[in-house]
N, C-alpha and C positions, 0 to 999 in steps of 0.2 A: 230203559237204558240208564246206566249208571251216569250220574252227573258229579263232577269234581270241580272245585272252585279254588283257583289260585288267587291269593290276595296280593296284587302287585304293589300295594303300599308297603309291604313287608320286605320288598326287595330293594336294597340299597347298594349292593355290590355283588360280586360273584359268590362269596361265601353265603350271604344271606339268601341268594337265589336258591342255593342247594338246601338251606334251612327250610325254605318254603316248600320246595319240591318234596323234601322228606316229610314235612308235616302233612302234605296233601296225599302223596302217593305211597308212602311207606308205612301206612297204618298197619299195625299188628305185626310188623317185622322186627326181628331182634338185631337187625343190622341197618345202617344208614348209608345213603349214597354219598360218596365223596365228591369233591368239586372237579368233575371230569365229564366232558361231553360224551366220551365213549361210554361212560357209566350210565349217563342219562339215556342215551340211545338203547343200550342194553336193557335197562329197566323198563322203558316204554315198549320195547319189542317183547320182552320176556314175560310180561303179565305178572309182575310181583306186587306184593302189597295190595293196595286198593283195586288194582286192575286184575288181580288174580280171579279167574273164573268168569271174566266178562269178555265177551267177544268184541263188544263196542263200548265206547264211553264218550260222553260229552264233557269237554273241559272248557270251563268259562274262566278266562283270565281277566279278572277285574283290574282296573287302573293299569292296564298294560302299558300305557304311555309312560308312566313312571318307571316301570321296570325297563322299558326300552331306553330311557335316559340313563338309568343306572348301569345298564349292560351295554352302553354305547361305545363310542370311539375311545374315550379315556380308559375305561375299564378293560377294554380289548387291548389297547396299547400297553397298559400296566401288565396284563397277563402275558402278552407276547414277550415283553422285556424280561419278565421273570423267567420265562422259558429259555430265552436267548442267553441268560446267565448260567444255564445249566447245559453246556455243550455235550457232555457225555451222555446226557439223558434224552435230549431232543435234537431233531434235525435242524441245525442252526441256519443252513441255507434256506430251508422252507420257511422258518420263522422270519428271517430277514425279508423274504419276498412278501410274506403277509403283511409285515410292517410297512414296506414300501407301498403296497396296495392300499393299505389303510390310510396312509398319508396322502396318496395321490387321489384316491376315490372315496374316502370316508367309509370304507367297509371292505369286506363284510365285517360287521361287528359281532360280538358275542351273541347279542340278541338275535341277529340275523341267522346265525347258525343254530341257535335254539329253535327258532321258528321252523327252520328248515328240517330239523330232526322231528319236530312234532308233525310237520307236513308229510314226511315220508312214511308215516303210519296212518294209512287210510281209515283204520277202525277207530282212531281218535278224532273227534270232531271238535276242533279248537275254535272257540269264539273269543275274539278279542273285544273286551268291553271297557 
């Protein structure tokens, strides 16, 4: 089984998370993943880059606690506020509800959503280290 390793110490914010995902998963590809949860989900489901030709893969996420902190409440709030500032592009009512939930409950955070996306793909065996 293919083993891929994410270095959580490289994740300081949402853009650096995608830098790390590109480093690990987009090997040999002539394009890179942009900062989008939909793109992450598509890439993991589509078998691009390092996953191409593999039915299953083990993904070890080293220093995941550092990544979780970097992709936590503040990063999530900043990302939602950025989207809220673009009303023609995003559903502002939905974004406002997510902000309210974040403030009231502390989540879901960007990291929570990332982990959910990984968890929705049973052929990826994620190990948080």
